[in-house]
FITI-474296 format. One record per residue (C-alpha): residue in one letter; residue number from 0; x negated, y negated, z negated. Coordinates in Angstrom, 1 decimal. Layout:
BEGIN
[node "a", NUM, [X, Y, Z]]
...
***
This chain:
BEGIN
[node "m", 0, [63.3, -30.7, 192.3]]
[node "k", 1, [64.9, -27.4, 193.6]]
[node "k", 2, [63.2, -25.9, 196.7]]
[node "a", 3, [64.8, -26.3, 199.9]]
[node "k", 4, [65.7, -23.5, 202.4]]
[node "a", 5, [62.9, -23.1, 205.0]]
[node "h", 6, [64.2, -24.3, 208.4]]
[node "f", 7, [61.0, -23.3, 210.6]]
[node "p", 8, [60.6, -20.1, 208.8]]
[node "k", 9, [58.4, -18.5, 211.3]]
[node "i", 10, [56.1, -21.3, 211.6]]
[node "r", 11, [53.2, -22.0, 209.4]]
[node "r", 12, [51.2, -25.1, 208.6]]
[node "i", 13, [49.4, -25.9, 211.7]]
[node "a", 14, [45.6, -25.3, 211.5]]
[node "y", 15, [42.5, -26.7, 212.9]]
[node "e", 16, [41.0, -23.9, 215.0]]
[node "g", 17, [38.8, -25.9, 217.5]]
[node "p", 18, [38.6, -26.1, 221.4]]
[node "a", 19, [38.1, -22.7, 222.2]]
[node "t", 20, [41.1, -21.5, 220.4]]
[node "s", 21, [44.2, -19.8, 222.4]]
[node "n", 22, [46.6, -20.2, 219.7]]
[node "a", 23, [49.5, -22.7, 221.1]]
[node "l", 24, [50.4, -23.5, 217.4]]
[node "a", 25, [46.8, -24.9, 216.3]]
[node "f", 26, [45.0, -28.1, 216.8]]
[node "r", 27, [42.0, -27.8, 219.1]]
[node "y", 28, [40.7, -31.8, 218.5]]
[node "y", 29, [42.5, -33.0, 215.6]]
[node "n", 30, [40.9, -31.4, 212.4]]
[node "p", 31, [42.5, -33.8, 209.8]]
[node "d", 32, [40.0, -33.1, 207.0]]
[node "e", 33, [36.8, -33.8, 209.2]]
[node "v", 34, [35.1, -36.9, 207.5]]
[node "i", 35, [33.7, -39.4, 210.1]]
[node "d", 36, [32.0, -42.9, 208.9]]
[node "g", 37, [33.5, -42.0, 205.3]]
[node "k", 38, [37.1, -41.2, 206.1]]
[node "t", 39, [39.0, -38.4, 207.3]]
[node "m", 40, [40.4, -38.2, 210.7]]
[node "s", 41, [43.7, -38.2, 208.9]]
[node "a", 42, [42.9, -41.6, 207.6]]
[node "h", 43, [41.3, -42.9, 210.7]]
[node "l", 44, [44.5, -42.0, 213.0]]
[node "r", 45, [47.4, -42.3, 210.4]]
[node "f", 46, [49.7, -40.4, 212.5]]
[node "s", 47, [53.6, -40.8, 211.9]]
[node "v", 48, [56.5, -38.7, 213.2]]
[node "a", 49, [59.6, -40.8, 214.3]]
[node "y", 50, [62.7, -39.7, 212.8]]
[node "w", 51, [65.0, -40.9, 215.4]]
[node "h", 52, [63.6, -38.9, 218.2]]
[node "a", 53, [62.4, -35.8, 216.2]]
[node "f", 54, [65.4, -35.3, 213.9]]
[node "r", 55, [68.2, -37.2, 215.7]]
[node "g", 56, [67.2, -36.6, 219.2]]
[node "t", 57, [69.7, -34.4, 221.0]]
[node "g", 58, [68.4, -34.3, 224.6]]
[node "a", 59, [71.0, -36.9, 225.9]]
[node "d", 60, [70.1, -39.0, 228.8]]
[node "p", 61, [72.1, -41.5, 230.9]]
[node "f", 62, [73.7, -38.7, 232.9]]
[node "g", 63, [74.7, -36.1, 230.4]]
[node "p", 64, [75.3, -35.5, 226.6]]
[node "g", 65, [72.6, -33.7, 224.3]]
[node "t", 66, [71.4, -30.3, 224.8]]
[node "i", 67, [69.6, -29.9, 221.7]]
[node "q", 68, [71.5, -27.9, 218.7]]
[node "r", 69, [69.9, -27.4, 215.3]]
[node "p", 70, [71.3, -25.3, 212.6]]
[node "w", 71, [70.7, -28.0, 210.0]]
[node "e", 72, [73.4, -30.4, 211.9]]
[node "l", 73, [76.4, -28.0, 210.5]]
[node "g", 74, [78.8, -29.3, 208.2]]
[node "t", 75, [81.9, -31.8, 207.9]]
[node "d", 76, [80.1, -34.1, 205.1]]
[node "a", 77, [78.0, -36.5, 206.7]]
[node "v", 78, [75.9, -37.3, 203.8]]
[node "s", 79, [75.4, -33.8, 203.0]]
[node "v", 80, [74.4, -33.0, 206.3]]
[node "a", 81, [71.9, -35.9, 206.3]]
[node "k", 82, [70.2, -34.3, 203.1]]
[node "v", 83, [69.7, -31.2, 204.9]]
[node "r", 84, [68.3, -32.8, 207.9]]
[node "m", 85, [66.0, -34.8, 205.7]]
[node "d", 86, [64.8, -31.5, 204.2]]
[node "a", 87, [64.1, -30.0, 207.6]]
[node "a", 88, [62.2, -33.2, 208.5]]
[node "f", 89, [60.0, -33.0, 205.5]]
[node "e", 90, [59.3, -29.5, 206.2]]
[node "f", 91, [58.3, -30.3, 209.7]]
[node "f", 92, [55.9, -33.4, 208.4]]
[node "q", 93, [54.1, -31.2, 206.4]]
[node "k", 94, [53.6, -28.1, 208.6]]
[node "i", 95, [52.3, -30.5, 211.6]]
[node "r", 96, [50.1, -32.1, 209.1]]
[node "a", 97, [51.5, -36.0, 209.8]]
[node "p", 98, [50.7, -38.0, 206.7]]
[node "f", 99, [53.4, -40.5, 207.3]]
[node "y", 100, [57.0, -40.9, 209.0]]
[node "c", 101, [59.3, -43.6, 210.3]]
[node "f", 102, [62.9, -44.5, 210.4]]
[node "h", 103, [65.6, -46.8, 211.3]]
[node "d", 104, [68.2, -47.2, 208.7]]
[node "r", 105, [71.0, -45.3, 210.4]]
[node "d", 106, [68.6, -42.3, 211.3]]
[node "i", 107, [68.4, -41.3, 207.6]]
[node "a", 108, [71.8, -42.1, 206.4]]
[node "p", 109, [75.3, -42.1, 208.3]]
[node "e", 110, [76.8, -45.6, 208.9]]
[node "g", 111, [80.4, -46.0, 207.0]]
[node "k", 112, [83.4, -47.7, 207.9]]
[node "t", 113, [82.1, -50.7, 205.9]]
[node "l", 114, [78.8, -52.0, 204.9]]
[node "a", 115, [79.4, -51.5, 201.4]]
[node "e", 116, [79.8, -47.7, 202.5]]
[node "s", 117, [77.1, -47.7, 204.6]]
[node "n", 118, [74.8, -49.0, 201.6]]
[node "r", 119, [75.9, -46.4, 199.5]]
[node "n", 120, [75.3, -43.7, 202.1]]
[node "l", 121, [71.9, -45.2, 202.3]]
[node "d", 122, [71.1, -45.3, 198.6]]
[node "k", 123, [71.6, -41.6, 198.5]]
[node "l", 124, [69.5, -40.5, 201.1]]
[node "v", 125, [66.8, -42.9, 200.0]]
[node "a", 126, [66.9, -41.2, 196.3]]
[node "h", 127, [66.5, -37.9, 198.3]]
[node "a", 128, [63.5, -39.2, 200.2]]
[node "k", 129, [61.9, -40.6, 197.2]]
[node "d", 130, [61.9, -37.1, 195.7]]
[node "l", 131, [60.7, -35.4, 198.8]]
[node "q", 132, [57.9, -38.0, 199.2]]
[node "k", 133, [56.9, -37.3, 195.4]]
[node "a", 134, [56.9, -33.7, 196.1]]
[node "t", 135, [55.0, -33.6, 199.3]]
[node "g", 136, [52.8, -36.8, 199.3]]
[node "l", 137, [54.2, -38.0, 202.4]]
[node "k", 138, [54.5, -41.6, 202.8]]
[node "l", 139, [56.8, -44.1, 205.1]]
[node "l", 140, [54.7, -45.8, 207.4]]
[node "w", 141, [57.5, -48.3, 208.3]]
[node "g", 142, [61.2, -48.8, 208.2]]
[node "t", 143, [63.4, -50.8, 210.4]]
[node "a", 144, [67.3, -51.5, 210.9]]
[node "n", 145, [69.1, -50.3, 213.8]]
[node "l", 146, [70.4, -53.5, 215.3]]
[node "f", 147, [71.3, -52.0, 218.7]]
[node "s", 148, [73.7, -49.0, 218.7]]
[node "n", 149, [76.7, -50.1, 217.2]]
[node "r", 150, [79.6, -51.7, 219.3]]
[node "r", 151, [79.1, -55.2, 217.2]]
[node "y", 152, [75.5, -55.8, 218.5]]
[node "m", 153, [76.6, -55.3, 222.0]]
[node "c", 154, [75.4, -59.0, 222.8]]
[node "g", 155, [72.6, -58.6, 220.3]]
[node "a", 156, [72.1, -59.3, 216.5]]
[node "a", 157, [70.2, -62.2, 215.7]]
[node "t", 158, [70.8, -63.9, 219.2]]
[node "n", 159, [74.6, -62.8, 219.3]]
[node "p", 160, [76.5, -65.8, 220.2]]
[node "d", 161, [79.0, -64.9, 216.9]]
[node "a", 162, [77.7, -66.2, 213.7]]
[node "h", 163, [79.5, -63.7, 212.1]]
[node "v", 164, [77.5, -60.7, 213.8]]
[node "f", 165, [74.6, -62.8, 213.0]]
[node "a", 166, [75.4, -62.5, 209.1]]
[node "y", 167, [76.1, -59.1, 209.5]]
[node "a", 168, [72.9, -58.4, 211.1]]
[node "a", 169, [71.2, -60.3, 208.2]]
[node "a", 170, [72.9, -58.3, 205.7]]
[node "q", 171, [71.7, -54.8, 207.1]]
[node "v", 172, [68.1, -56.3, 207.5]]
[node "k", 173, [68.2, -57.3, 203.6]]
[node "k", 174, [69.2, -53.6, 203.0]]
[node "a", 175, [66.6, -51.9, 205.2]]
[node "l", 176, [64.1, -54.4, 203.7]]
[node "d", 177, [65.2, -53.2, 200.1]]
[node "v", 178, [64.7, -49.5, 201.3]]
[node "t", 179, [61.5, -50.0, 202.8]]
[node "k", 180, [60.1, -51.5, 199.6]]
[node "a", 181, [61.7, -48.7, 197.4]]
[node "l", 182, [60.0, -46.1, 199.4]]
[node "g", 183, [56.7, -47.7, 199.7]]
[node "g", 184, [56.8, -48.6, 203.2]]
[node "q", 185, [53.7, -50.2, 204.3]]
[node "n", 186, [55.3, -52.1, 207.3]]
[node "y", 187, [58.4, -53.4, 208.5]]
[node "v", 188, [59.2, -53.5, 212.2]]
[node "f", 189, [61.4, -55.6, 214.3]]
[node "w", 190, [62.7, -54.1, 217.7]]
[node "g", 191, [65.1, -56.6, 219.3]]
[node "g", 192, [66.8, -53.8, 221.5]]
[node "r", 193, [69.7, -56.3, 222.5]]
[node "e", 194, [67.8, -59.5, 221.8]]
[node "g", 195, [68.1, -60.9, 225.2]]
[node "y", 196, [70.8, -61.5, 228.2]]
[node "e", 197, [72.4, -60.0, 231.1]]
[node "t", 198, [73.1, -63.2, 232.9]]
[node "l", 199, [72.5, -66.8, 232.4]]
[node "l", 200, [76.1, -67.6, 233.3]]
[node "n", 201, [77.3, -66.9, 229.5]]
[node "t", 202, [73.7, -67.3, 227.7]]
[node "n", 203, [72.3, -70.3, 226.0]]
[node "l", 204, [68.7, -69.3, 226.1]]
[node "k", 205, [67.3, -72.0, 223.8]]
[node "r", 206, [70.0, -71.7, 221.1]]
[node "e", 207, [69.5, -67.8, 221.1]]
[node "q", 208, [65.7, -68.1, 220.6]]
[node "d", 209, [66.1, -70.9, 217.9]]
[node "h", 210, [68.5, -68.3, 216.1]]
[node "l", 211, [66.2, -65.5, 216.6]]
[node "a", 212, [63.6, -67.5, 215.0]]
[node "a", 213, [65.6, -68.7, 212.0]]
[node "f", 214, [66.5, -64.8, 211.4]]
[node "l", 215, [62.8, -63.8, 211.3]]
[node "h", 216, [62.0, -66.8, 208.9]]
[node "m", 217, [64.9, -65.7, 206.7]]
[node "a", 218, [63.5, -62.2, 206.7]]
[node "v", 219, [59.9, -63.6, 205.4]]
[node "d", 220, [61.5, -65.7, 202.9]]
[node "y", 221, [63.6, -62.5, 201.7]]
[node "a", 222, [60.5, -60.3, 201.5]]
[node "k", 223, [58.6, -62.7, 199.6]]
[node "s", 224, [61.5, -63.0, 197.0]]
[node "i", 225, [61.6, -59.3, 196.3]]
[node "g", 226, [57.7, -59.0, 196.4]]
[node "f", 227, [57.6, -56.8, 199.5]]
[node "k", 228, [53.9, -56.8, 200.6]]
[node "g", 229, [54.1, -54.9, 204.0]]
[node "q", 230, [53.2, -56.0, 207.3]]
[node "f", 231, [55.9, -57.5, 209.5]]
[node "l", 232, [55.8, -56.1, 212.9]]
[node "i", 233, [57.3, -57.1, 216.4]]
[node "e", 234, [57.6, -54.4, 218.9]]
[node "p", 235, [57.7, -55.8, 222.6]]
[node "k", 236, [60.0, -54.6, 225.3]]
[node "p", 237, [60.7, -56.1, 228.5]]
[node "k", 238, [64.2, -54.6, 229.6]]
[node "e", 239, [66.4, -51.7, 229.2]]
[node "p", 240, [69.0, -51.9, 227.7]]
[node "t", 241, [69.0, -55.5, 227.9]]
[node "k", 242, [67.9, -56.9, 231.7]]
[node "h", 243, [65.5, -59.5, 230.0]]
[node "q", 244, [64.6, -59.4, 226.3]]
[node "y", 245, [63.0, -62.0, 224.6]]
[node "d", 246, [60.1, -60.0, 223.3]]
[node "f", 247, [59.0, -59.2, 226.9]]
[node "d", 248, [55.5, -58.6, 226.2]]
[node "v", 249, [52.8, -59.3, 223.5]]
[node "a", 250, [51.9, -62.5, 225.4]]
[node "a", 251, [55.6, -63.7, 225.4]]
[node "g", 252, [55.8, -62.6, 221.5]]
[node "v", 253, [52.6, -64.6, 220.8]]
[node "a", 254, [53.8, -67.7, 222.4]]
[node "f", 255, [57.2, -67.0, 220.7]]
[node "l", 256, [56.0, -66.8, 217.2]]
[node "r", 257, [53.3, -69.6, 217.7]]
[node "t", 258, [56.3, -72.0, 219.0]]
[node "y", 259, [58.2, -71.3, 215.9]]
[node "g", 260, [55.4, -71.2, 213.3]]
[node "l", 261, [55.9, -67.6, 212.5]]
[node "e", 262, [52.2, -66.3, 213.7]]
[node "r", 263, [50.9, -65.7, 210.3]]
[node "n", 264, [53.6, -63.5, 209.3]]
[node "f", 265, [54.0, -61.0, 212.1]]
[node "k", 266, [51.6, -58.5, 214.3]]
[node "f", 267, [52.5, -56.3, 217.0]]
[node "n", 268, [53.8, -52.6, 217.3]]
[node "i", 269, [52.9, -51.8, 220.7]]
[node "e", 270, [54.5, -48.9, 222.9]]
[node "t", 271, [52.7, -47.5, 225.6]]
[node "n", 272, [56.2, -47.1, 227.8]]
[node "h", 273, [57.1, -50.5, 226.9]]
[node "a", 274, [53.8, -51.9, 228.2]]
[node "t", 275, [54.1, -49.9, 231.5]]
[node "l", 276, [57.8, -51.4, 231.9]]
[node "a", 277, [56.4, -54.9, 231.5]]
[node "g", 278, [54.1, -54.2, 234.3]]
[node "h", 279, [50.9, -53.7, 232.0]]
[node "t", 280, [48.7, -51.1, 231.0]]
[node "f", 281, [48.5, -49.7, 227.4]]
[node "q", 282, [45.2, -51.2, 227.0]]
[node "h", 283, [46.2, -54.5, 228.2]]
[node "e", 284, [48.8, -55.1, 225.6]]
[node "i", 285, [46.5, -53.7, 222.7]]
[node "e", 286, [43.4, -56.2, 224.1]]
[node "t", 287, [46.2, -59.1, 224.4]]
[node "a", 288, [47.4, -58.5, 220.7]]
[node "a", 289, [43.6, -58.0, 219.3]]
[node "a", 290, [42.5, -61.3, 220.9]]
[node "q", 291, [45.2, -63.2, 218.7]]
[node "g", 292, [44.2, -60.9, 215.8]]
[node "m", 293, [47.7, -59.7, 215.9]]
[node "l", 294, [47.2, -56.0, 216.8]]
[node "g", 295, [49.5, -54.2, 214.0]]
[node "s", 296, [50.6, -50.7, 215.1]]
[node "i", 297, [51.1, -48.3, 218.0]]
[node "d", 298, [54.2, -46.4, 219.3]]
[node "a", 299, [52.4, -43.4, 220.5]]
[node "n", 300, [54.2, -42.1, 223.8]]
[node "a", 301, [54.1, -42.6, 227.6]]
[node "g", 302, [56.6, -43.2, 230.6]]
[node "d", 303, [56.9, -41.0, 233.8]]
[node "e", 304, [55.6, -43.1, 236.5]]
[node "l", 305, [58.5, -42.1, 238.9]]
[node "l", 306, [61.0, -43.2, 236.7]]
[node "g", 307, [62.1, -46.7, 235.8]]
[node "w", 308, [63.2, -46.5, 232.4]]
[node "d", 309, [62.1, -45.8, 228.9]]
[node "t", 310, [61.4, -42.2, 229.0]]
[node "d", 311, [59.4, -42.0, 225.6]]
[node "q", 312, [57.3, -38.8, 226.6]]
[node "f", 313, [54.2, -37.5, 224.3]]
[node "n", 314, [51.2, -38.9, 226.1]]
[node "t", 315, [48.5, -36.4, 226.7]]
[node "n", 316, [46.7, -38.5, 229.2]]
[node "v", 317, [43.4, -38.6, 227.6]]
[node "k", 318, [41.6, -41.0, 229.9]]
[node "e", 319, [44.4, -43.8, 229.0]]
[node "l", 320, [44.3, -43.2, 225.3]]
[node "s", 321, [40.2, -43.1, 225.4]]
[node "l", 322, [40.3, -46.6, 226.7]]
[node "a", 323, [43.1, -47.6, 224.5]]
[node "m", 324, [41.1, -46.1, 221.3]]
[node "v", 325, [38.0, -48.2, 222.6]]
[node "s", 326, [40.1, -51.4, 222.4]]
[node "i", 327, [41.7, -50.4, 218.9]]
[node "l", 328, [38.3, -49.4, 217.4]]
[node "r", 329, [36.5, -52.5, 219.0]]
[node "a", 330, [39.4, -54.6, 217.0]]
[node "g", 331, [38.5, -52.9, 213.9]]
[node "g", 332, [41.5, -50.3, 213.7]]
[node "l", 333, [45.1, -50.9, 213.1]]
[node "g", 334, [45.1, -51.7, 209.1]]
[node "s", 335, [48.1, -50.8, 207.4]]
[node "g", 336, [49.7, -49.6, 210.9]]
[node "g", 337, [49.3, -46.3, 212.6]]
[node "l", 338, [50.1, -43.9, 215.4]]
[node "n", 339, [53.7, -43.1, 215.2]]
[node "f", 340, [55.2, -40.6, 217.8]]
[node "d", 341, [58.0, -42.4, 219.4]]
[node "a", 342, [58.4, -39.8, 221.6]]
[node "k", 343, [61.2, -37.2, 222.4]]
[node "l", 344, [61.5, -33.6, 223.8]]
[node "r", 345, [62.2, -33.3, 227.2]]
[node "r", 346, [66.2, -32.6, 227.7]]
[node "p", 347, [65.2, -28.6, 228.3]]
[node "s", 348, [63.0, -28.3, 225.7]]
[node "i", 349, [65.6, -27.2, 223.1]]
[node "d", 350, [63.8, -24.6, 220.7]]
[node "p", 351, [62.8, -25.8, 217.3]]
[node "e", 352, [59.0, -24.7, 218.1]]
[node "d", 353, [59.0, -27.3, 220.8]]
[node "l", 354, [58.9, -30.0, 218.2]]
[node "f", 355, [55.6, -28.5, 217.3]]
[node "h", 356, [53.7, -28.1, 220.6]]
[node "a", 357, [54.8, -31.7, 221.5]]
[node "h", 358, [53.4, -33.3, 218.5]]
[node "i", 359, [50.1, -30.9, 218.7]]
[node "g", 360, [49.6, -31.9, 222.3]]
[node "g", 361, [50.1, -35.8, 221.0]]
[node "m", 362, [47.9, -35.6, 218.4]]
[node "d", 363, [45.1, -33.5, 219.8]]
[node "a", 364, [44.9, -35.8, 222.9]]
[node "y", 365, [44.7, -38.9, 220.5]]
[node "a", 366, [42.0, -37.0, 218.3]]
[node "l", 367, [39.9, -36.3, 221.5]]
[node "a", 368, [40.3, -39.9, 222.7]]
[node "f", 369, [39.2, -41.1, 219.4]]
[node "k", 370, [36.2, -39.0, 219.6]]
[node "i", 371, [35.5, -40.0, 223.2]]
[node "a", 372, [35.9, -43.8, 222.3]]
[node "r", 373, [33.4, -43.5, 219.5]]
[node "e", 374, [30.9, -42.0, 221.9]]
[node "i", 375, [31.5, -44.8, 224.3]]
[node "l", 376, [31.1, -47.5, 221.7]]
[node "a", 377, [28.0, -45.6, 220.2]]
[node "d", 378, [26.1, -45.1, 223.5]]
[node "g", 379, [26.7, -49.0, 224.3]]
[node "k", 380, [26.5, -48.7, 228.1]]
[node "l", 381, [29.9, -50.2, 228.5]]
[node "s", 382, [29.5, -52.9, 226.0]]
[node "g", 383, [26.1, -53.7, 227.2]]
[node "f", 384, [27.4, -54.2, 230.8]]
[node "l", 385, [30.1, -56.6, 229.4]]
[node "k", 386, [27.5, -58.6, 227.1]]
[node "d", 387, [25.2, -58.9, 230.0]]
[node "r", 388, [28.3, -60.1, 232.4]]
[node "y", 389, [29.0, -63.0, 230.0]]
[node "a", 390, [25.4, -63.9, 228.8]]
[node "s", 391, [25.4, -67.2, 230.7]]
[node "f", 392, [28.0, -68.2, 228.1]]
[node "d", 393, [25.6, -67.3, 225.4]]
[node "t", 394, [22.9, -70.3, 225.7]]
[node "g", 395, [22.5, -73.6, 227.3]]
[node "f", 396, [25.3, -75.5, 229.1]]
[node "g", 397, [27.4, -72.0, 229.1]]
[node "r", 398, [27.4, -72.2, 225.1]]
[node "d", 399, [28.0, -75.7, 225.3]]
[node "i", 400, [31.2, -75.1, 227.0]]
[node "e", 401, [32.5, -72.6, 224.5]]
[node "k", 402, [31.6, -74.9, 221.8]]
[node "k", 403, [33.6, -77.8, 223.6]]
[node "r", 404, [30.1, -79.7, 223.5]]
[node "v", 405, [30.6, -80.6, 227.3]]
[node "g", 406, [33.1, -81.9, 229.8]]
[node "f", 407, [33.7, -82.4, 233.4]]
[node "r", 408, [31.3, -85.2, 233.9]]
[node "e", 409, [28.4, -83.4, 232.1]]
[node "l", 410, [29.1, -79.9, 234.2]]
[node "n", 411, [29.4, -82.2, 237.3]]
[node "q", 412, [26.0, -83.7, 236.7]]
[node "i", 413, [24.6, -80.3, 235.9]]
[node "v", 414, [25.7, -78.7, 239.0]]
[node "l", 415, [25.0, -81.8, 241.3]]
[node "h", 416, [21.3, -82.0, 240.0]]
[node "k", 417, [20.2, -78.8, 238.6]]
[node "l", 418, [22.1, -75.7, 239.5]]
[node "g", 419, [23.4, -76.0, 243.1]]
[node "e", 420, [25.5, -73.2, 244.7]]
[node "p", 421, [26.3, -70.3, 242.4]]
[node "k", 422, [25.0, -66.9, 243.3]]
[node "p", 423, [27.9, -64.3, 243.2]]
[node "r", 424, [27.1, -61.0, 241.0]]
[node "s", 425, [29.2, -57.7, 241.5]]
[node "g", 426, [31.6, -56.8, 239.1]]
[node "k", 427, [30.4, -52.9, 239.6]]
[node "q", 428, [34.1, -51.6, 238.7]]
[node "e", 429, [33.3, -48.5, 240.7]]
[node "y", 430, [30.0, -47.7, 238.8]]
[node "l", 431, [32.1, -48.6, 235.6]]
[node "e", 432, [34.9, -46.4, 236.5]]
[node "n", 433, [32.4, -43.1, 237.1]]
[node "l", 434, [30.4, -44.1, 234.2]]
[node "l", 435, [33.9, -43.8, 232.2]]
[node "n", 436, [34.6, -40.2, 233.7]]
[node "t", 437, [31.2, -39.0, 232.7]]
[node "y", 438, [32.3, -39.5, 228.9]]
[node "i", 439, [35.9, -37.9, 229.5]]
[node "h", 440, [34.8, -35.0, 231.4]]
[node "r", 441, [31.8, -34.1, 229.2]]
***
């Protein structure tokens, strides 16, 4: 394979230099080669770069067009430009030392005038990606289809009131699944960016949800037919662009999957910013998924507390991430999932170097949080407090409650004749918050 032109010639492969370094283009906490419990930190964290933000992001916002201009975007042939862009992307992936990347179909290849033309464009870029993956060792964490940008999807894809649009979306996902399998993708994500409604005046809610379930069943059936072994993931989001989306949060997603018999086929790709838009904490969404055995992957970003939309910023809040990592580690990790930086540069951050600063900050924050979370779990004070708080359910009538051996009659007799009035115990929230800070600030 011909060696591609260097697109970041002034930036070397990012090295780990430790917490004391003054080098802004070095890792302080993320040492990908450090072995912990028999696995490298790279294998534990499974960082991934989001192709759409890192290499299709322009700095546009609802009030103005893009501010970011990249030299590799020059040219009149869209497929040729896409190949050069992909060369730049893979150079970045290697230099930032992320083992994975993710994409939507329309991120890597231009959409054509027809579906057939779009598929041909995609085939050309997939062949190029295969060569680059082979040359670099990089892997695809997950693929997905963009079922929200084109005008045809203005009223949804699988939930569109027009069966023609439903069929087009099915054809697009079929191709995206073929592509994900061809590139060795370890997961496939469904983000229902417009699967919801603006007003119930023109919406048959039940029928749309039935159609969405039928669409997902078709995807499961097709994946089996082509031998795709990857994990299917649902990515919840409550709103924006649609006022009310059917995959509002993890709890709504669990209910939907169980209602339609899909719970064995899907897990959740949880995004921090989506959690906060739903009125939850990041950790809450992780715990809700983990409680159902449905924790799959993470879109690693954050929102701005003063803004009411999906700002997709790089998350450097070590305290928030430490709590998230505690929950992830307690759940046994992310399996085939990973930590995908679904995060974009701020509108004024227009230098190519800013891509490196952003990802270094995110990777360092998660690496530090990972180490803090391990310390919290090893120390045992927080887990010990939890165990003690629920200890009454480990023996006697408490255990019988969990084992479903007693009912209201038996419990009524126990309280009337044995226990009497309960004695409240402190939840000690302030103590626990102070204890958490001792780990964060060491």
